[in-house]
N, C-alpha and C positions, 0 to 999 in steps of 0.2 A: 504493499499499499504506499502510495505517495502521501505521507502524513501531512506535509505542508498544504497540499491541495485539499485533502480531506478536512483539515483544520479550517482552511479558508471557507469551505462550504458551511461548516458548522457555525462559524462566526457570522457569516452572512445570513443564515437562517435565524440566528438569534437577533440580529439587527432588524430584519424585516418581519419576523414573526410569520413567515410563509415560505414553504418549499418552492412554490411556483414562482413567486417574485424573485427569490434568491437565484433560481435557475436562469431567469431572464437576465438578471444583473451579471451573473457569472458567464453567460453565454454557454450554458450547459443544459442538458435535459433534466427534467424533474427527477427522473429515475437515477441519473448519475448523482445528483445532490443527495437524494435519499440514501443511496448506497454509501456515499462518503460519511454521512452522519452515522449510519449503522456501523460502519467500520470503526469510527472513533468510539462509539458506545461499546463495541466489542473489545477494542484495545484497552479502554479504561475500565471495563466491567461496570459501567454506570448507565443509567437511563438519563439522558440529557434533556429530553423534551416531554411535556404532556401533549398528546396529540388528540384532537377531536376533529369532527368534520368542519368546524368553523374556525378553530383557533389552534395555534401552536405556541406554547409558552415554555419557558425554561423550568426545569425542576430545581430544587435547592442545590443538588449536586451539579446540575448544569450551569447554574449561576457561578458557582465556584470554579468550574472548569473553564468557563468563558474568560474569566480574568487571566488565567494562566495561558490560554490559547491566544488571547490578544497580545500578551507579552511575547509569546513565541513569534507571532507574525511581525510584531514590532522589531524584535531582534533580527529576524531574517531581513526585513526591510533595511534596517541600519547596516547590517552586514553587507548587503548589496551596495549600499551607498558608500560604505568605507572601502569596498573593493575597488571602487572607481575613484576614490578620493586622491589617490596618488597622481592621477592625471587631472585632478580638479574637476571630475565629472560627477554630475548628479543625475540619477536615473529614476524613473517612475512616472506615474500619472497622478495628478492632483485635480480634484473636482471642487470647483469654487462657485458658491452662490453669491449673487450680488443684485442690488437694485438695478433696474434697467438703465436709468440715466448714468449712473456711476459706471456700470459695465461697458457702456458704449463710448465713454469718454476717458476719464482718468484711469480706470482699471485696465482698459484695453491697452493703453500706452505702456503701463507697467508690465502687463502680461507679455507684450511684444518684446520688451527689453529682457524679461526673465528668460524667455525661450531662446533669445539670442545668446545669453550668458550660459544657458544650460541646454544645449541642443538635443540631449538625450532624454529630456523630460517632455511630458505631454500635459496639456491643460484642457480640462472640460469646464466650460462656463455655463452656469445655469442662471439665466437672467429673469428675475421676477421681482415685482414690488411687493409681493406677499412674503412674509417671513418664511424662509425655507426650513423644513424639518430635516435636521442633519441626518438622522437615522433613516427616515423613510425615503429620502432622496439621495442617499449615499454620498452626502456632502462631507468633504474633508475640512473645508474652511467656509464659513459664511460671513460676508461683510454686511453689517447691520447698523442702521441709524437707530441707536437706542441710548437711553440715559444710563442704564446700569444692567449688565448681563445677569442672568439667573445663576444659581449655584450649581446647576447640573453641567455647566460647560466651563471650559477655560477660555478666557477672553483677554484681548490686549487692545487697549485704546490706540488708534492710529492717528487721528487728528479730529479737529472740530471744524464743521462747515457751517458758517452763518447762513441765515436765510435773508431774503430781501423781498420787500413788497414792490412789485413793479407792474407796469402796463405800457401800452403803446402811447405815443404822443397823440395820435389820432383819437384814441379812446378818451383820453383825459380832456382833450379839447371839446368834446361833445358831451361831457358828463358833468354832474354836479360838483361843486368845490369839494376838495378833500384836504382838510386841515388837521383834523384830530381823528383818532381811531374810531370813534362812534360814527363818523361820516361814512365808514365802510358799509353801514347798514343801508345807505342810499345807492350803493353801487352793486354791479354784477360781479361777484367774486367767483373765481375759477377754483373749484374745490377738489382737493385730493381726498380720496375716500377715507384715509386714515386721520384726517385733521379737519373736522368741521368747525373747530374753534382755532383762532389764531392768537398766539401769545405775543403781545406787543409791549415793549418796555421803553420807558423814558427815564430821565434823570430822577424823576420824583414818583413814578408810578409803574406798576407791573400789572397788566390786566389781560384778560382773555375776551376776545370778541367773537360771538357766534355769527359766523358769516353765512351767506346764502348766495346762490347763483343758479344759472340755467345749465351749467356744464359741470359734471363731476366725473372724475376718472381715478383709477388706481395706478395710472402711469404718468409720471411727472412730465415726460416729454410731450405728451398731448397738451398738457396745460401750458407749457412753454409756447407751443405753436399757437394755441388759442390766444394767449396774451399778445404775441407778436401780430396776430391778425386783427387785434383791436376788439376782441370779444369781452374783455374784462380785466380784472386785477388778479394777479396770482402771487402766491408766497412761494418763491423758488429758491432752492439751494444755490449758493453762490458759485459752486463748480459748474452749474448749468447756466446761470444767469449772467455771469461776468462778461462773456464775449458779446452778448446781446446788449448789455449796458454800454460797453465800449464802442460798438458800432452804431449805436443810436436806435436800434430796433426796439429797445425797451428803455423806459425811464423810471427811476426810482420814485416811489410815492411815499409820503410821510417820512421825509429824510431825517427829521429830528427824533424819530423813534427807531427802535431796534427790534428786529426779529431774531431770537436767539439761535435758531437752527437746531442742529443735532450733532452729537458726537458719533464718529464712525469707529466701530469696533470690529476686530477680527475674532470670530467665535469658532471654537472647534471642540471636538470631543476629547475628553481626557485620556481615552484609551484608543485613540487612532493608531492604527498600525502602520501609518506612513509618517511617523513622527519626524524623521530627519527632513524629509521633503516639505512637510507642513511648516516646521520651524524655519527652514531656510526661506520659504516663500514669504512668511509673515515678517521675518527679519528684513527681507528685501523691501517689502512695502513700508515698514516703519522707517527704514533708512531714507527712502525716497519721498515719504510724506511727513517730514518732520515739522512742517509749518502748517498752521491752521489756514483755512481759506476764508478770506473776508471779502466784502463787496468791493467791486471796482466802481469808479465814478462813471456817470453817464457821459457820453460824448458831448 
């Protein structure tokens, strides 16, 4: 028995809670994955899973075995990386989840550079503005705009990205005056599905305004396009807004107020068995994203 292959199947079934999904992820047949798990069970003389027609879950012995099997796969991954370290080579595949706007802009630039530095690595990008589930989607690293990560994951803060309230000059010319945050109630606001209230800060006040408008999306790029087209006011992360502020396509509104934006974190599982590759990639991002992103002035 190829124990490493069998252990890989066992760990994947534990991650997915499904033999069928694990087989799809590993590009194997369900029968092969089932046999691999049976071989591990025979080898250890343990029952690793409770199996029903609807659910697959670890036994107590399976939970203990999973810890050691993940450590074995981590050691194998590190061994492969070290075998190439004499030639400064990093090998392996890393699966990265990211918000769409970040993935299409800042992250893409860094991935391109990382692949040039490490030509024997592969990157799989999963772009979505929904929070990726690391286990269900087999994600090694998830980049998330969050205030504080939960205790189930290891996380590293990469940088802070401010927000900026902006609109097109044409929209502002045809709309009511906009002097204070409460004036937003008289405007068409372009709403991200995750933020129906905008936090707006001044030197003397910190408030949340419940905004409304005729366009809502879970994808920030759509809201950027809508703002440029003159459809309303958007609260846009500065990594997406700055180039449009510089070229005059967008104009900052309420310039004496501040939109705090969000911190960007790299989140990963504590028992990832691609630890060397994961750590190297996160270190690379941290090195290249040392400065927070703040708003640029309008043209």
